C-alpha positions as CSV (number, residue, x, y, z in Angstrom):
1,L,-40.3,-34.0,-40.3
2,L,-40.6,-31.8,-37.1
3,T,-43.7,-29.9,-36.3
4,R,-43.6,-27.4,-33.7
5,G,-46.2,-25.2,-31.9
6,L,-47.6,-24.2,-28.5
7,G,-50.9,-25.5,-27.1
8,Q,-53.7,-25.9,-29.6
9,P,-51.4,-25.1,-32.5
10,V,-49.8,-28.5,-31.9
11,L,-52.7,-30.2,-33.0
12,A,-53.2,-28.3,-36.1
13,A,-49.5,-28.7,-37.0
14,N,-49.8,-32.4,-36.4
15,D,-52.9,-32.3,-38.7
16,A,-51.0,-30.5,-41.4
17,A,-47.9,-32.8,-41.4
18,Y,-50.2,-35.8,-41.4
19,R,-52.0,-34.5,-44.5
20,D,-48.8,-33.4,-46.4
21,V,-46.1,-35.9,-45.6
22,P,-47.7,-38.7,-47.7
23,A,-47.4,-36.4,-50.7
24,T,-43.5,-36.7,-50.7
25,P,-42.1,-40.0,-51.3
26,G,-39.5,-40.9,-48.6
27,L,-40.8,-38.2,-46.2
28,L,-41.7,-39.6,-42.6
29,Q,-43.4,-37.8,-39.7
30,Y,-42.9,-37.5,-36.0
31,V,-45.9,-36.5,-34.2
32,I,-45.7,-34.0,-31.5
33,V,-47.0,-34.8,-28.1
34,N,-47.1,-32.1,-25.3
35,P,-48.1,-33.2,-21.9
36,L,-49.8,-30.0,-20.9
37,H,-52.3,-30.7,-23.6
38,P,-53.4,-34.4,-23.0
39,E,-55.4,-34.4,-26.1
40,T,-52.2,-34.8,-28.1
41,Y,-51.7,-38.2,-26.6
42,D,-54.9,-39.4,-28.5
43,Q,-54.0,-37.7,-31.5
44,A,-50.6,-39.3,-31.7
45,R,-52.3,-42.7,-31.1
46,R,-54.5,-42.4,-34.3
47,M,-51.6,-40.9,-36.3
48,L,-49.2,-43.6,-35.4
49,Q,-51.2,-46.2,-37.1
50,A,-50.1,-44.6,-40.4
51,P,-47.2,-46.1,-42.1
52,W,-45.8,-42.6,-42.7
53,C,-46.0,-41.6,-38.9
54,V,-43.0,-43.3,-37.4
55,G,-42.0,-41.3,-34.2
56,I,-43.0,-39.0,-31.4
57,K,-41.2,-35.6,-30.9
58,V,-41.3,-33.8,-27.4
59,H,-39.7,-30.4,-26.9
60,P,-39.8,-29.4,-23.2
61,E,-38.2,-26.0,-23.8
62,E,-40.6,-25.1,-26.8
63,H,-43.6,-26.1,-24.6
64,S,-42.4,-24.7,-21.2
65,Y,-42.4,-27.8,-18.9
66,R,-39.9,-29.8,-17.2
67,I,-39.1,-33.4,-18.2
68,S,-38.5,-34.1,-14.5
69,D,-42.2,-33.1,-13.9
70,H,-43.9,-34.9,-16.7
71,G,-41.3,-37.9,-17.4
72,D,-43.5,-40.6,-15.8
73,A,-46.7,-39.9,-18.1
74,L,-44.4,-39.4,-21.2
75,F,-42.4,-42.5,-20.8
76,A,-45.3,-44.5,-20.0
77,F,-46.9,-43.3,-23.4
78,F,-43.6,-44.0,-25.1
79,E,-43.8,-47.8,-23.9
80,E,-47.4,-47.8,-24.9
81,T,-46.7,-46.8,-28.4
82,G,-43.5,-48.6,-28.9
83,V,-42.2,-46.1,-31.3
84,P,-38.8,-44.1,-31.2
85,V,-38.9,-40.8,-29.6
86,K,-36.8,-37.7,-30.6
87,A,-36.4,-35.2,-27.5
88,H,-34.9,-31.8,-27.3
89,S,-32.1,-31.9,-24.8
90,G,-29.5,-29.9,-23.0
91,C,-31.5,-27.0,-21.9
92,P,-32.9,-26.1,-18.4
93,N,-36.1,-28.1,-18.9
94,S,-34.5,-30.9,-20.7
95,L,-31.1,-31.8,-19.0
96,P,-30.0,-35.2,-20.4
97,A,-29.5,-36.5,-16.8
98,D,-33.3,-35.8,-16.2
99,F,-34.3,-38.4,-18.6
100,V,-32.2,-41.1,-17.1
101,P,-34.4,-42.1,-14.1
102,F,-37.3,-42.5,-16.5
103,A,-35.4,-44.4,-19.0
104,N,-34.4,-46.8,-16.2
105,R,-38.0,-47.1,-15.0
106,F,-39.5,-47.6,-18.3
107,P,-37.1,-49.9,-20.1
108,R,-39.1,-50.5,-23.4
109,A,-39.2,-46.6,-24.1
110,R,-36.7,-45.8,-26.9
111,V,-35.5,-42.0,-26.7
112,M,-33.1,-40.1,-28.8
113,L,-31.4,-37.1,-26.9
114,A,-31.1,-34.5,-29.7
115,H,-28.1,-32.1,-30.0
116,L,-25.0,-33.8,-29.2
117,G,-23.0,-31.3,-27.1
118,N,-25.8,-29.0,-26.2
119,G,-25.2,-27.8,-22.7
120,N,-27.2,-24.6,-22.5
121,G,-28.8,-25.7,-19.2
122,A,-25.3,-26.6,-17.6
123,N,-22.9,-23.9,-18.4
124,G,-22.0,-25.0,-21.9
125,A,-21.1,-28.5,-20.8
126,L,-20.3,-30.6,-23.9
127,D,-20.8,-34.1,-22.1
128,L,-24.5,-34.0,-21.0
129,Q,-26.0,-36.5,-23.7
130,V,-23.0,-39.0,-23.5
131,R,-23.2,-39.2,-19.8
132,A,-26.8,-39.7,-20.0
133,V,-26.5,-42.7,-22.3
134,Q,-23.8,-44.1,-20.1
135,A,-26.2,-43.9,-16.9
136,A,-29.1,-45.7,-18.7
137,S,-29.1,-49.0,-17.3
138,H,-31.3,-50.6,-20.3
139,G,-29.4,-49.2,-23.4
140,N,-32.6,-47.2,-24.4
141,L,-31.2,-43.8,-24.9
142,W,-29.5,-42.6,-28.1
143,I,-27.9,-39.1,-29.2
144,D,-28.4,-37.5,-32.5
145,T,-25.7,-35.3,-33.8
146,S,-27.8,-32.2,-34.9
147,S,-26.0,-29.3,-33.2
148,A,-23.8,-26.5,-34.0
149,R,-21.5,-27.9,-31.0
150,S,-20.8,-31.1,-33.3
151,I,-18.2,-28.9,-35.0
152,V,-16.1,-28.7,-31.8
153,P,-13.0,-30.5,-32.5
154,R,-13.0,-34.1,-31.7
155,L,-16.5,-34.1,-30.1
156,V,-17.9,-36.7,-32.4
157,E,-15.0,-38.8,-32.1
158,W,-15.0,-38.4,-28.3
159,A,-18.7,-39.5,-28.2
160,V,-17.9,-42.5,-30.4
161,D,-15.0,-43.6,-28.2
162,E,-17.3,-43.2,-25.0
163,V,-20.7,-44.8,-26.1
164,G,-19.8,-46.5,-29.4
165,A,-21.1,-45.5,-32.9
166,E,-24.2,-47.6,-32.4
167,R,-25.6,-45.0,-30.1
168,L,-25.4,-42.0,-32.3
169,L,-27.7,-41.0,-35.2
170,F,-27.3,-38.3,-37.8
171,G,-29.4,-35.4,-37.4
172,S,-29.3,-32.0,-39.3
173,D,-31.7,-29.7,-37.3
174,T,-32.6,-28.2,-40.7
175,P,-33.5,-25.3,-41.3
176,L,-31.3,-24.1,-38.3
177,Y,-28.1,-25.5,-39.6
178,H,-26.9,-26.1,-43.2
179,V,-27.5,-29.9,-43.8
180,A,-24.2,-30.4,-45.9
181,L,-22.1,-28.9,-42.9
182,Q,-23.8,-31.3,-40.5
183,R,-23.4,-34.4,-42.9
184,E,-19.7,-33.3,-43.7
185,R,-18.8,-33.3,-40.0
186,I,-19.6,-37.1,-40.0
187,D,-18.1,-37.7,-43.2
188,C,-14.7,-36.3,-42.2
189,A,-14.8,-37.4,-38.5
190,E,-11.7,-39.4,-37.7
191,I,-13.7,-42.6,-37.0
192,S,-14.2,-45.9,-39.0
193,D,-16.3,-46.1,-42.3
194,P,-18.4,-48.8,-40.6
195,A,-18.9,-46.2,-37.9
196,K,-19.9,-43.6,-40.1
197,Q,-22.4,-45.8,-41.6
198,L,-23.9,-46.7,-38.4
199,I,-24.4,-43.1,-37.7
200,L,-25.6,-42.1,-41.0
201,R,-27.8,-45.0,-42.1
202,D,-27.8,-48.2,-40.0
203,N,-28.8,-47.1,-36.7
204,A,-31.9,-45.5,-38.0
205,V,-32.8,-48.3,-40.1
206,R,-32.8,-50.4,-37.0
207,L,-34.4,-48.2,-34.6
208,F,-37.2,-47.3,-36.9
209,G,-37.6,-50.7,-38.4
210,L,-36.7,-49.5,-41.9
211,Q,-35.6,-52.9,-43.2
212,T,-36.7,-52.1,-46.7
213,L,-34.7,-48.8,-46.9
214,P,-32.2,-49.3,-49.8
215,A,-28.5,-48.1,-49.5
216,S,-27.5,-45.4,-52.2
217,G,-24.2,-44.2,-52.2
218,R,-21.3,-44.6,-49.9
219,F,-22.9,-44.0,-46.5
220,A,-26.6,-43.2,-47.5
């Protein structure tokens, strides 16, 4: 679950998700952290003790800060908590290359760069997330596939060739995009079935420690 907001509304949105998520079996929560509001760090520490709160979300564009200005504090917190992090990427405040120095300084941080192919901060470049993963010396960056750009011909296949299916995780970015379209892009990709299963299920199971998650269906 992604909760979003500016300033103090982040605290309220996190509280709402923390209250509502347990009511839906199988639903899990990212807790939002905004470095411009340090109280969100303490809120995240508390919420991450719950079994349904399994990760952190940061959104430099939505919250109007540059990852290059706040990366040390954020990545130190990522290491402290030890949970996976989803980060918006590809826009001016969140260029994937700007995450790399912090990933290299904080090797225990685990960060998913959202939106394969999003290059709105670099003249529409398609390769920003992939190049960042390649530049991370500790193998602690991943990419999620949630992006309208994922429908660009052979982008998914190229990413698998460049960094391996082990570095890609399925994402839908619902409600911005139709989930079935995003899923079909992986199902129909010209990659092996084991690679599809890694992207659609197994990488997330490992990253989030969901060892008890049952398989249901072909790549579910």
